[in-house]
C-alpha positions in Angstrom: -22.2 -9.6 -1.5 -20.1 -9.1 1.6 -21.3 -6.4 4.1 -18.8 -3.9 5.4 -17.8 -4.1 9.0 -18.9 -1.3 11.3 -16.0 0.6 12.9 -16.6 1.6 16.5 -14.9 4.6 18.2 -12.5 2.3 20.1 -11.4 0.8 16.7 -10.7 4.3 15.4 -8.6 5.0 18.5 -6.5 2.0 17.6 -2.8 2.6 16.6 -3.4 1.8 12.9 -5.6 4.9 12.4 -3.6 8.1 12.0 -6.0 10.8 11.0 -9.7 11.5 10.7 -11.6 14.1 8.7 -15.0 15.4 9.9 -18.1 16.5 7.9 -17.2 20.2 8.6 -13.8 19.8 7.0 -11.6 19.6 10.1 -8.7 17.2 10.1 -7.7 15.5 13.4 -4.4 13.7 14.0 -5.2 10.6 16.1 -3.0 9.7 19.0 -4.7 6.8 20.8 -8.0 7.9 22.2 -7.1 11.6 21.7 -7.7 13.6 18.6 -5.6 16.8 17.9 -7.0 19.3 15.3 -4.2 20.0 12.8 -5.0 23.7 12.3 -5.6 24.9 15.8 -4.1 22.2 18.1 -7.4 21.8 20.0 -7.6 18.5 21.8 -10.7 16.3 21.9 -11.5 12.7 22.7 -12.2 10.4 19.8 -15.5 9.5 21.4 -16.6 13.1 21.3 -16.0 13.5 17.6 -16.9 10.0 16.5 -20.3 10.9 15.1 -18.8 13.8 13.1 -16.1 11.7 11.5 -16.5 11.3 7.7 -13.3 9.3 6.9 -10.4 7.7 8.7 -6.9 7.3 7.2 -4.1 4.9 8.2 -0.3 5.7 8.4 0.0 5.2 4.6 -2.7 7.9 4.0 -5.1 5.2 2.6 -8.8 5.5 3.6 -9.6 2.7 6.0 -13.1 3.7 6.9 -15.8 6.2 5.8 -19.4 7.2 5.8 -21.2 9.3 3.2 -23.9 10.8 5.4 -23.9 11.7 9.1 -26.8 9.3 9.8 -24.9 6.3 8.4 -22.5 4.0 10.3 -18.8 4.4 10.0 -17.7 1.3 7.9 -14.4 -0.2 6.9 -13.4 0.2 3.3 -12.4 -3.0 1.6 -9.0 -3.0 0.0 -8.4 -4.4 -3.4 -5.6 -6.9 -3.6 -2.8 -6.0 -6.1 
């Protein structure tokens, strides 16, 4: 069984990640190392919200990383080949 790769905050800030959802239900649009909350427009650094992130989506709205519990590591989601 292959282990999932841990996704660090600088990987989340990479250009391929478009949005992140936190455990409290907030959705942030990712623009490099900056996260903009969709509802209020508040700006935060990705490093500041990294440990609150539940899932990360790419530009095609596919989940690319997730964690089920706050205490777990953020891990990449393997994609099935079609």
